[in-house]
N, C-alpha and C positions, 0 to 999 in steps of 0.2 A: 039298700046296701049300707053296711055298718061303716062308721067312720073310724079312721085309725086312732089308736090310743095316744095319749100325750107322750108316753115313753117311747113309742115307735117313731113319733114325729121328731122328738128331741134327739133321737139317735142320729138323725141326719145332720145335726149341728155340731161343728167341730170346736167352736170357741164360744165367744160371748155374742149376744144378739143386740144390735143397734137397730131401732125401728123408727119409722116416721120419715117423711120425705126430707125435711131440712137436716136432721141428724145424719141420715144415710148419705145424702149428697155431700155434706160438709166432710164427713169421714172419708169419702172417696177422694175428694179434692185435696184434702190436707195430707193424706197418706201417712198419718201417724200410727195407723193400725195396719196389720197384715190382714187382707181380706181373703176369705175362703170361698164365699159364694153369696150371690144376691138372689133373694127370693121375691118374686113379684106375684101379686094376686091375679089369677085368671079372670078374664072377662071384664076388666075395668074399661069403662067408656071415658077415654081421656077428653072427649069433647065437652063433658059435663064437669070436668075438674078444673078449678081455678089454679091448681098447682101443676097443671099438665106439663108446662115447659120445664119446671124443676124436675119432675119425674123423668121426662125424656133425657134431661141432662145427666141424671143418675145412671140411666141405662147406657148412655153414650160413654160416660166415664168408666163404667164397669167393662164395657166392650174394649175400650182403649187400653185398659190395664190387664186385659186377658182374664178377667174374673168370671167364673161360670155363672150363668143366669138361668134360674129355673122358675117357670111359671107354675104356681101351685094354688090349691084351694084356700079360700078364706079361713076355713076351719083350721087348716094346718098353720097358717100364719098366726091365728089366734092362740094356738097352743105354743108356738115358738115365742110369741110376745107376752105370754102369760095373761092373755085376755086384756092387754093394754092397747090403746089406740095406735095402730101401726100404719094406717093410711095406705095399706096395700103394698108396703115396701119394707123389707127387712134384710139386714146385712149380717152374715155370719163372719165374725172377725176376731182378732186377738184383743185382749183387754188393754185399756190405757193404763200406764204406770204413773204413779206419783213421782214428782221430781224432788229429790232430797234437798233440803235447804234448812240448815240449823242457824244460819245467821243471815239477816237481811244485808243487802249491799250497803255500803256507806251512803249516807244521805248526800245528794249532790250539792255543790256550792250554789248559792243564790244566783239566779240569772233572770234578766228581764225578758229573755226570749222564750222561756219555758215555765209553765206553772209548776207549783210544787207537786211532787209525786204523792200518790195516795195508794198505799197497800191495804188490802182487805185481809183480816185474819179471822178465822172461824173457829170458835171454841165449842166443840161437841155439837155441831149441827148434824143431827142424825137422820132427819127426814129427807129422803132423796128428792122429793118434790121441792122442798124449800131449798135444798142445796143447789139443785139445778136452776131454780128461779133466781137465786142469788148470783150464780155464775152468768146467767143471761144479762142481768143488770150490770154486773161488773164489766163484762165485755162491751156492752152497748155504751155505757157511760164513760168508759176509758180508764178504769182502775189500772194502776201500774202492774199489779200482780195479786195473786190469791194464795194465802198460806193457811194450812190447817195441820192437824196431827192425824194421820190416816188411821191410827188405832182407835180414835174416838170420833170418827166422822162417817158419814154415809160413803160407801164405796163408789168408785168412779164407774158406775154401771150404765146400762142402756136406759134405765129409768131416769137417771140424772141427766143423761144426754138428751132425752126427749123433753124433759122439763126445762132444760136450758135452751131448747130450740136449736140445738147443735153447737152452742157456745163452748161446751165441754170439748168438742173436737177442735176448736180454734185456739184455745189458750191452755198453757201448762198450768197444772195445779200443784203447788209445792207442799211438801210435808216436812215438819220438824219433829224431833223426838220429844222435846219438852217445850210446850208453847209458852208458859210463864217465863222460863229462862230466856227463850229467844226474844220475847217482848222486852224483858228487862235489859238484855244486851243491846237491843235496838235503841231503847231509851237512853242508855249510857252513851251510845255512839252519836246521839244527836237527833234521833227521830222523836216526834211527838206521838204518844200512844193515847188514843181516845177510845174508851169503852162505851158501848151503847147500853143505856139503861135509864129508865125513868125513876129517879129517886131524888131525894132532897139534895139540892146543890148541883144537879145536872145542868149542863149548858143546853140552851135551846138552839137547835141547828138553824132556825130561821134568822137568828141574830148573830150567828157566829161566823167569822171569816177565817178560813184556813190560811195561816201565814208562814207555814214551815212544812217540811216533809213530814208526812203523817201516816200512822197506822191506825185504821179503824177496826175495832174488835167487836164482833157480834157473837152472842152466846146461844146456848141451847134453847130450843123452842119452849121448854117448860120452866126451867129455873134460871135462865140467863147465864151470866158469866160466873165461872167458879171463883171462889174467894181469892185463890192465889193468882189468877189471871187479873182479877180486879185490882189487886195490889200493884200489879205491874203497869197500871195505867196512870198517866198524868192527871187525867180528868175524865168525867163521864159526860156523855152527850145524849140528847133525846130528841124525838119528834114530838113537839107539843101539839095537843089537840087544838082544833080551831076555836074551841071554847076558851082555851087558855090564851091563845094568840089574840083573840078579839076581846079578852077581858070578861067573858061571860062566866056563868057558874060552872063549876067542874063536877057538881054532884049529879047523880042519876045515871051514870054509866053502868050498864048491867055487867054482872060477872061474866068474864070471857071476852068482853069487848072493851075493857078498860085499857088495853094496850094493843099494839099492832102485831100482826104476824111478822116473824123475823125477816122473811124475804121482802115484805112490803117496806118494813123499816129500813132494810139494807138499801133498797132503791132510792128512797127519799133522802137518807143520810148521804149516800154516795153523790147524788145529784147536787145536794146543797153544798157539800164540802168542795167538790170539784168545780162547781160554778163559781163559788166564792173565791177560790184560788185563781181562776181564770180572770175574773173581774179585776183582781188586784194587779194583774199584768197588762191591763188595757190602758 
């Protein structure tokens, strides 16, 4: 028996596809998307699944919300998810929208009860896997908010949601029209703006303590921060290699591994800055 073509399978989808147990469950729970249908892989043995309880919760949420549930072949799910890992669960739903924000809120007054806020700004992070991984770190580590320019960023797609382990479904992602101008305005209003970059004069995050409301700016996977974005920064900050931290030789790093992936750098920098601000309040 011949299998249906991708075009015939995709004709069943009304909106955007979100796939994977965590993204689908979170999307159903948060209700930020309109859900049109839930597709479940036929013949799954839940007794062998470590995520069985989460999968059952997704089915229960769909039933409670009156969302049609259809059991379908793995082939069809593969087509709907563009052969990405769907874990047997896919939601047909409306896309998420960016939230417009051309100006950051005023920096809060100093308080002994609350650490300084840290916003994350992304300058042309185009890869959806990196974008999603950064959102996952931002949500887990407690960043105050995330800002980018939607014209020059990965779209808020199912790929990003899966890479974020569902964090995209949890937190709003803000978009401005002109990132350099927004950063400069934030700086003029009292925010400290730190750009991520390994260059001469960059601060080492391991020895830097965040002592004021801050915006951390991360750049494109290939070429880093644009020049006009860099000009809007008060200073640059980097993750030093252990070779540098321990005073060892810095030579010998092969091309391609002389710096960190942007999503890895984001996680380390966020943790370092947020932890340093929290310690100042203890």
